[in-house]
mmJSON file of the N, C-alpha and C atoms, coordinates in Angstrom:
{"data_MODEL":{"atom_site":{
"group_PDB":["ATOM","ATOM","ATOM","ATOM","ATOM","ATOM","ATOM","ATOM","ATOM","ATOM","ATOM","ATOM","ATOM","ATOM","ATOM","ATOM","ATOM","ATOM","ATOM","ATOM","ATOM","ATOM","ATOM","ATOM","ATOM","ATOM","ATOM","ATOM","ATOM","ATOM","ATOM","ATOM","ATOM","ATOM","ATOM","ATOM","ATOM","ATOM","ATOM","ATOM","ATOM","ATOM","ATOM","ATOM","ATOM","ATOM","ATOM","ATOM","ATOM","ATOM","ATOM","ATOM","ATOM","ATOM","ATOM","ATOM","ATOM","ATOM","ATOM","ATOM","ATOM","ATOM","ATOM","ATOM","ATOM","ATOM","ATOM","ATOM","ATOM","ATOM","ATOM","ATOM","ATOM","ATOM","ATOM","ATOM","ATOM","ATOM","ATOM","ATOM","ATOM","ATOM","ATOM","ATOM","ATOM","ATOM","ATOM","ATOM","ATOM","ATOM","ATOM","ATOM","ATOM","ATOM","ATOM","ATOM","ATOM","ATOM","ATOM","ATOM","ATOM","ATOM","ATOM","ATOM","ATOM","ATOM","ATOM","ATOM","ATOM","ATOM","ATOM","ATOM","ATOM","ATOM","ATOM","ATOM","ATOM","ATOM","ATOM","ATOM","ATOM","ATOM","ATOM","ATOM","ATOM","ATOM","ATOM","ATOM","ATOM","ATOM","ATOM","ATOM","ATOM","ATOM","ATOM","ATOM","ATOM","ATOM","ATOM","ATOM","ATOM","ATOM","ATOM","ATOM","ATOM","ATOM","ATOM"],
"id":[1,2,3,4,5,6,7,8,9,10,11,12,13,14,15,16,17,18,19,20,21,22,23,24,25,26,27,28,29,30,31,32,33,34,35,36,37,38,39,40,41,42,43,44,45,46,47,48,49,50,51,52,53,54,55,56,57,58,59,60,61,62,63,64,65,66,67,68,69,70,71,72,73,74,75,76,77,78,79,80,81,82,83,84,85,86,87,88,89,90,91,92,93,94,95,96,97,98,99,100,101,102,103,104,105,106,107,108,109,110,111,112,113,114,115,116,117,118,119,120,121,122,123,124,125,126,127,128,129,130,131,132,133,134,135,136,137,138,139,140,141,142,143,144,145,146,147],
"type_symbol":["N","C","C","N","C","C","N","C","C","N","C","C","N","C","C","N","C","C","N","C","C","N","C","C","N","C","C","N","C","C","N","C","C","N","C","C","N","C","C","N","C","C","N","C","C","N","C","C","N","C","C","N","C","C","N","C","C","N","C","C","N","C","C","N","C","C","N","C","C","N","C","C","N","C","C","N","C","C","N","C","C","N","C","C","N","C","C","N","C","C","N","C","C","N","C","C","N","C","C","N","C","C","N","C","C","N","C","C","N","C","C","N","C","C","N","C","C","N","C","C","N","C","C","N","C","C","N","C","C","N","C","C","N","C","C","N","C","C","N","C","C","N","C","C","N","C","C"],
"label_atom_id":["N","CA","C","N","CA","C","N","CA","C","N","CA","C","N","CA","C","N","CA","C","N","CA","C","N","CA","C","N","CA","C","N","CA","C","N","CA","C","N","CA","C","N","CA","C","N","CA","C","N","CA","C","N","CA","C","N","CA","C","N","CA","C","N","CA","C","N","CA","C","N","CA","C","N","CA","C","N","CA","C","N","CA","C","N","CA","C","N","CA","C","N","CA","C","N","CA","C","N","CA","C","N","CA","C","N","CA","C","N","CA","C","N","CA","C","N","CA","C","N","CA","C","N","CA","C","N","CA","C","N","CA","C","N","CA","C","N","CA","C","N","CA","C","N","CA","C","N","CA","C","N","CA","C","N","CA","C","N","CA","C","N","CA","C","N","CA","C","N","CA","C"],
"label_alt_id":[null,null,null,null,null,null,null,null,null,null,null,null,null,null,null,null,null,null,null,null,null,null,null,null,null,null,null,null,null,null,null,null,null,null,null,null,null,null,null,null,null,null,null,null,null,null,null,null,null,null,null,null,null,null,null,null,null,null,null,null,null,null,null,null,null,null,null,null,null,null,null,null,null,null,null,null,null,null,null,null,null,null,null,null,null,null,null,null,null,null,null,null,null,null,null,null,null,null,null,null,null,null,null,null,null,null,null,null,null,null,null,null,null,null,null,null,null,null,null,null,null,null,null,null,null,null,null,null,null,null,null,null,null,null,null,null,null,null,null,null,null,null,null,null,null,null,null],
"label_comp_id":["MET","MET","MET","ILE","ILE","ILE","ASN","ASN","ASN","LEU","LEU","LEU","ALA","ALA","ALA","GLU","GLU","GLU","LEU","LEU","LEU","GLY","GLY","GLY","ARG","ARG","ARG","VAL","VAL","VAL","PHE","PHE","PHE","ILE","ILE","ILE","VAL","VAL","VAL","CYS","CYS","CYS","GLY","GLY","GLY","LYS","LYS","LYS","THR","THR","THR","ASP","ASP","ASP","ILE","ILE","ILE","ARG","ARG","ARG","TRP","TRP","TRP","GLY","GLY","GLY","ILE","ILE","ILE","ASP","ASP","ASP","SER","SER","SER","LEU","LEU","LEU","ALA","ALA","ALA","TYR","TYR","TYR","ILE","ILE","ILE","VAL","VAL","VAL","LYS","LYS","LYS","LYS","LYS","LYS","SER","SER","SER","PHE","PHE","PHE","ASN","ASN","ASN","LEU","LEU","LEU","ASN","ASN","ASN","PRO","PRO","PRO","PHE","PHE","PHE","SER","SER","SER","GLY","GLY","GLY","CYS","CYS","CYS","ALA","ALA","ALA","PHE","PHE","PHE","LEU","LEU","LEU","PHE","PHE","PHE","CYS","CYS","CYS","GLY","GLY","GLY","SER","SER","SER"],
"label_asym_id":["A","A","A","A","A","A","A","A","A","A","A","A","A","A","A","A","A","A","A","A","A","A","A","A","A","A","A","A","A","A","A","A","A","A","A","A","A","A","A","A","A","A","A","A","A","A","A","A","A","A","A","A","A","A","A","A","A","A","A","A","A","A","A","A","A","A","A","A","A","A","A","A","A","A","A","A","A","A","A","A","A","A","A","A","A","A","A","A","A","A","A","A","A","A","A","A","A","A","A","A","A","A","A","A","A","A","A","A","A","A","A","A","A","A","A","A","A","A","A","A","A","A","A","A","A","A","A","A","A","A","A","A","A","A","A","A","A","A","A","A","A","A","A","A","A","A","A"],
"label_entity_id":["1","1","1","1","1","1","1","1","1","1","1","1","1","1","1","1","1","1","1","1","1","1","1","1","1","1","1","1","1","1","1","1","1","1","1","1","1","1","1","1","1","1","1","1","1","1","1","1","1","1","1","1","1","1","1","1","1","1","1","1","1","1","1","1","1","1","1","1","1","1","1","1","1","1","1","1","1","1","1","1","1","1","1","1","1","1","1","1","1","1","1","1","1","1","1","1","1","1","1","1","1","1","1","1","1","1","1","1","1","1","1","1","1","1","1","1","1","1","1","1","1","1","1","1","1","1","1","1","1","1","1","1","1","1","1","1","1","1","1","1","1","1","1","1","1","1","1"],
"label_seq_id":[1,1,1,2,2,2,3,3,3,4,4,4,5,5,5,6,6,6,7,7,7,8,8,8,9,9,9,10,10,10,11,11,11,12,12,12,13,13,13,14,14,14,15,15,15,16,16,16,17,17,17,18,18,18,19,19,19,20,20,20,21,21,21,22,22,22,23,23,23,24,24,24,25,25,25,26,26,26,27,27,27,28,28,28,29,29,29,30,30,30,31,31,31,32,32,32,33,33,33,34,34,34,35,35,35,36,36,36,37,37,37,38,38,38,39,39,39,40,40,40,41,41,41,42,42,42,43,43,43,44,44,44,45,45,45,46,46,46,47,47,47,48,48,48,49,49,49],
"pdbx_PDB_ins_code":[null,null,null,null,null,null,null,null,null,null,null,null,null,null,null,null,null,null,null,null,null,null,null,null,null,null,null,null,null,null,null,null,null,null,null,null,null,null,null,null,null,null,null,null,null,null,null,null,null,null,null,null,null,null,null,null,null,null,null,null,null,null,null,null,null,null,null,null,null,null,null,null,null,null,null,null,null,null,null,null,null,null,null,null,null,null,null,null,null,null,null,null,null,null,null,null,null,null,null,null,null,null,null,null,null,null,null,null,null,null,null,null,null,null,null,null,null,null,null,null,null,null,null,null,null,null,null,null,null,null,null,null,null,null,null,null,null,null,null,null,null,null,null,null,null,null,null],
"Cartn_x":[0.841,-0.001,0.886,0.494,1.273,0.87,1.876,1.635,1.71,0.586,0.542,1.331,1.493,2.26,3.739,4.229,5.644,5.91,4.869,5.013,5.694,6.692,7.414,6.61,7.279,6.608,5.803,4.706,3.845,3.78,4.05,3.993,2.82,1.998,0.861,1.209,1.186,1.503,0.202,0.088,-1.132,-1.228,-2.433,-2.669,-2.92,-3.287,-3.579,-2.293,-2.135,-0.988,-1.491,-0.957,-1.336,-0.64,-1.38,-0.829,-0.353,-0.819,-0.394,1.092,1.744,3.169,4.006,3.563,4.305,5.208,5.762,6.531,7.792,8.458,9.696,9.433,8.375,8.03,7.584,6.865,6.432,7.639,8.599,9.828,10.607,10.607,11.277,10.633,9.301,8.588,9.011,9.074,9.472,10.893,11.788,13.199,13.425,12.882,13.161,12.291,11.01,10.1,10.203,10.486,10.463,11.831,12.837,14.187,14.199,13.43,13.354,13.772,14.249,14.646,13.412,12.979,11.786,11.969,13.204,13.486,13.88,13.456,13.836,13.008,11.972,11.089,9.85,9.787,8.6,7.53,6.308,5.203,4.847,4.558,4.172,2.802,1.843,0.477,0.212,-0.227,-0.546,-2.047,-2.585,-3.984,-4.034,-4.681,-4.747,-5.785,-5.588,-6.548,-7.122],
"Cartn_y":[-1.182,0.001,1.242,2.231,3.465,4.425,4.915,5.915,7.291,7.967,9.236,10.325,10.225,11.225,11.172,10.016,9.85,9.928,10.121,10.17,11.46,11.357,12.537,13.233,13.682,14.385,13.404,13.907,13.103,13.776,12.996,13.496,12.825,13.634,13.117,13.184,12.042,11.957,12.159,13.296,13.621,12.816,12.605,11.846,10.388,9.652,8.231,7.415,6.448,5.553,4.121,3.337,1.927,1.186,0.914,0.296,-1.131,-1.727,-3.091,-3.172,-2.023,-2.018,-2.596,-2.462,-2.993,-1.96,-2.338,-1.419,-0.928,-1.772,-1.357,-0.244,-0.36,0.668,1.963,1.849,3.047,3.762,2.993,3.59,4.287,3.7,4.302,5.642,5.712,6.966,8.045,7.685,8.637,9.132,8.217,8.578,9.412,8.982,9.651,10.873,10.799,11.907,13.048,12.716,13.73,13.953,13.181,13.295,13.172,12.208,11.949,10.52,10.271,8.927,8.183,7.112,6.393,5.694,5.6,4.939,5.938,7.183,8.258,8.281,7.482,7.502,8.365,9.045,9.838,8.898,9.378,8.605,9.175,8.282,8.676,8.073,8.923,8.489,8.55,7.423,7.327,7.134,7.676,7.463,6.363,5.258,4.129,4.351,3.662,3.75,2.384],
"Cartn_z":[0.0,0.0,-0.002,-0.756,-0.864,0.242,0.969,1.996,1.335,1.184,0.477,1.18,2.489,3.237,2.877,2.462,2.13,0.627,-0.143,-1.591,-1.993,-2.861,-3.352,-4.417,-5.42,-6.509,-7.355,-7.911,-8.771,-10.14,-11.179,-12.544,-13.242,-13.907,-14.657,-16.142,-16.792,-18.219,-18.981,-19.659,-20.385,-21.68,-22.121,-23.346,-23.023,-24.045,-23.864,-23.99,-23.105,-23.128,-23.148,-24.049,-24.11,-22.971,-21.909,-20.703,-20.977,-22.06,-22.389,-22.723,-22.952,-23.275,-22.156,-20.928,-19.8,-19.145,-18.013,-17.174,-17.864,-18.644,-19.315,-20.325,-21.075,-22.071,-21.401,-20.295,-19.58,-18.973,-18.449,-17.923,-19.032,-20.225,-21.377,-21.734,-21.691,-21.964,-20.977,-19.706,-18.668,-18.913,-19.252,-19.438,-20.692,-21.814,-23.092,-23.351,-23.038,-23.348,-22.344,-21.076,-20.04,-19.4,-19.832,-19.289,-17.763,-17.261,-15.818,-15.554,-14.347,-13.94,-13.434,-14.079,-13.642,-12.298,-11.812,-10.534,-9.45,-9.607,-8.69,-7.412,-7.346,-6.178,-6.401,-7.531,-7.872,-8.418,-8.433,-8.994,-10.369,-11.3,-12.641,-12.938,-13.248,-13.512,-15.005,-15.554,-16.979,-17.148,-18.229,-18.566,-19.619,-19.296,-20.219,-21.298,-22.407,-23.495,-23.785],
"occupancy":[1.0,1.0,1.0,1.0,1.0,1.0,1.0,1.0,1.0,1.0,1.0,1.0,1.0,1.0,1.0,1.0,1.0,1.0,1.0,1.0,1.0,1.0,1.0,1.0,1.0,1.0,1.0,1.0,1.0,1.0,1.0,1.0,1.0,1.0,1.0,1.0,1.0,1.0,1.0,1.0,1.0,1.0,1.0,1.0,1.0,1.0,1.0,1.0,1.0,1.0,1.0,1.0,1.0,1.0,1.0,1.0,1.0,1.0,1.0,1.0,1.0,1.0,1.0,1.0,1.0,1.0,1.0,1.0,1.0,1.0,1.0,1.0,1.0,1.0,1.0,1.0,1.0,1.0,1.0,1.0,1.0,1.0,1.0,1.0,1.0,1.0,1.0,1.0,1.0,1.0,1.0,1.0,1.0,1.0,1.0,1.0,1.0,1.0,1.0,1.0,1.0,1.0,1.0,1.0,1.0,1.0,1.0,1.0,1.0,1.0,1.0,1.0,1.0,1.0,1.0,1.0,1.0,1.0,1.0,1.0,1.0,1.0,1.0,1.0,1.0,1.0,1.0,1.0,1.0,1.0,1.0,1.0,1.0,1.0,1.0,1.0,1.0,1.0,1.0,1.0,1.0,1.0,1.0,1.0,1.0,1.0,1.0],
"B_iso_or_equiv":[0.0,0.0,0.0,0.0,0.0,0.0,0.0,0.0,0.0,0.0,0.0,0.0,0.0,0.0,0.0,0.0,0.0,0.0,0.0,0.0,0.0,0.0,0.0,0.0,0.0,0.0,0.0,0.0,0.0,0.0,0.0,0.0,0.0,0.0,0.0,0.0,0.0,0.0,0.0,0.0,0.0,0.0,0.0,0.0,0.0,0.0,0.0,0.0,0.0,0.0,0.0,0.0,0.0,0.0,0.0,0.0,0.0,0.0,0.0,0.0,0.0,0.0,0.0,0.0,0.0,0.0,0.0,0.0,0.0,0.0,0.0,0.0,0.0,0.0,0.0,0.0,0.0,0.0,0.0,0.0,0.0,0.0,0.0,0.0,0.0,0.0,0.0,0.0,0.0,0.0,0.0,0.0,0.0,0.0,0.0,0.0,0.0,0.0,0.0,0.0,0.0,0.0,0.0,0.0,0.0,0.0,0.0,0.0,0.0,0.0,0.0,0.0,0.0,0.0,0.0,0.0,0.0,0.0,0.0,0.0,0.0,0.0,0.0,0.0,0.0,0.0,0.0,0.0,0.0,0.0,0.0,0.0,0.0,0.0,0.0,0.0,0.0,0.0,0.0,0.0,0.0,0.0,0.0,0.0,0.0,0.0,0.0],
"pdbx_formal_charge":[null,null,null,null,null,null,null,null,null,null,null,null,null,null,null,null,null,null,null,null,null,null,null,null,null,null,null,null,null,null,null,null,null,null,null,null,null,null,null,null,null,null,null,null,null,null,null,null,null,null,null,null,null,null,null,null,null,null,null,null,null,null,null,null,null,null,null,null,null,null,null,null,null,null,null,null,null,null,null,null,null,null,null,null,null,null,null,null,null,null,null,null,null,null,null,null,null,null,null,null,null,null,null,null,null,null,null,null,null,null,null,null,null,null,null,null,null,null,null,null,null,null,null,null,null,null,null,null,null,null,null,null,null,null,null,null,null,null,null,null,null,null,null,null,null,null,null],
"auth_seq_id":[1,1,1,2,2,2,3,3,3,4,4,4,5,5,5,6,6,6,7,7,7,8,8,8,9,9,9,10,10,10,11,11,11,12,12,12,13,13,13,14,14,14,15,15,15,16,16,16,17,17,17,18,18,18,19,19,19,20,20,20,21,21,21,22,22,22,23,23,23,24,24,24,25,25,25,26,26,26,27,27,27,28,28,28,29,29,29,30,30,30,31,31,31,32,32,32,33,33,33,34,34,34,35,35,35,36,36,36,37,37,37,38,38,38,39,39,39,40,40,40,41,41,41,42,42,42,43,43,43,44,44,44,45,45,45,46,46,46,47,47,47,48,48,48,49,49,49],
"auth_comp_id":["MET","MET","MET","ILE","ILE","ILE","ASN","ASN","ASN","LEU","LEU","LEU","ALA","ALA","ALA","GLU","GLU","GLU","LEU","LEU","LEU","GLY","GLY","GLY","ARG","ARG","ARG","VAL","VAL","VAL","PHE","PHE","PHE","ILE","ILE","ILE","VAL","VAL","VAL","CYS","CYS","CYS","GLY","GLY","GLY","LYS","LYS","LYS","THR","THR","THR","ASP","ASP","ASP","ILE","ILE","ILE","ARG","ARG","ARG","TRP","TRP","TRP","GLY","GLY","GLY","ILE","ILE","ILE","ASP","ASP","ASP","SER","SER","SER","LEU","LEU","LEU","ALA","ALA","ALA","TYR","TYR","TYR","ILE","ILE","ILE","VAL","VAL","VAL","LYS","LYS","LYS","LYS","LYS","LYS","SER","SER","SER","PHE","PHE","PHE","ASN","ASN","ASN","LEU","LEU","LEU","ASN","ASN","ASN","PRO","PRO","PRO","PHE","PHE","PHE","SER","SER","SER","GLY","GLY","GLY","CYS","CYS","CYS","ALA","ALA","ALA","PHE","PHE","PHE","LEU","LEU","LEU","PHE","PHE","PHE","CYS","CYS","CYS","GLY","GLY","GLY","SER","SER","SER"],
"auth_asym_id":["A","A","A","A","A","A","A","A","A","A","A","A","A","A","A","A","A","A","A","A","A","A","A","A","A","A","A","A","A","A","A","A","A","A","A","A","A","A","A","A","A","A","A","A","A","A","A","A","A","A","A","A","A","A","A","A","A","A","A","A","A","A","A","A","A","A","A","A","A","A","A","A","A","A","A","A","A","A","A","A","A","A","A","A","A","A","A","A","A","A","A","A","A","A","A","A","A","A","A","A","A","A","A","A","A","A","A","A","A","A","A","A","A","A","A","A","A","A","A","A","A","A","A","A","A","A","A","A","A","A","A","A","A","A","A","A","A","A","A","A","A","A","A","A","A","A","A"],
"auth_atom_id":["N","CA","C","N","CA","C","N","CA","C","N","CA","C","N","CA","C","N","CA","C","N","CA","C","N","CA","C","N","CA","C","N","CA","C","N","CA","C","N","CA","C","N","CA","C","N","CA","C","N","CA","C","N","CA","C","N","CA","C","N","CA","C","N","CA","C","N","CA","C","N","CA","C","N","CA","C","N","CA","C","N","CA","C","N","CA","C","N","CA","C","N","CA","C","N","CA","C","N","CA","C","N","CA","C","N","CA","C","N","CA","C","N","CA","C","N","CA","C","N","CA","C","N","CA","C","N","CA","C","N","CA","C","N","CA","C","N","CA","C","N","CA","C","N","CA","C","N","CA","C","N","CA","C","N","CA","C","N","CA","C","N","CA","C","N","CA","C","N","CA","C"],
"pdbx_PDB_model_num":[1,1,1,1,1,1,1,1,1,1,1,1,1,1,1,1,1,1,1,1,1,1,1,1,1,1,1,1,1,1,1,1,1,1,1,1,1,1,1,1,1,1,1,1,1,1,1,1,1,1,1,1,1,1,1,1,1,1,1,1,1,1,1,1,1,1,1,1,1,1,1,1,1,1,1,1,1,1,1,1,1,1,1,1,1,1,1,1,1,1,1,1,1,1,1,1,1,1,1,1,1,1,1,1,1,1,1,1,1,1,1,1,1,1,1,1,1,1,1,1,1,1,1,1,1,1,1,1,1,1,1,1,1,1,1,1,1,1,1,1,1,1,1,1,1,1,1]
}}}
């Protein structure tokens, strides 16, 4: 369970994302499209299609 009090920054990825791609592809989107480290402890929210 996620403790919201300890949650760092939250990034919302706008647009539709095919969640079927899996965690590796979503991490790639975070790294290449936003120049962020997907393992930084931040939360990334995707909107599925």
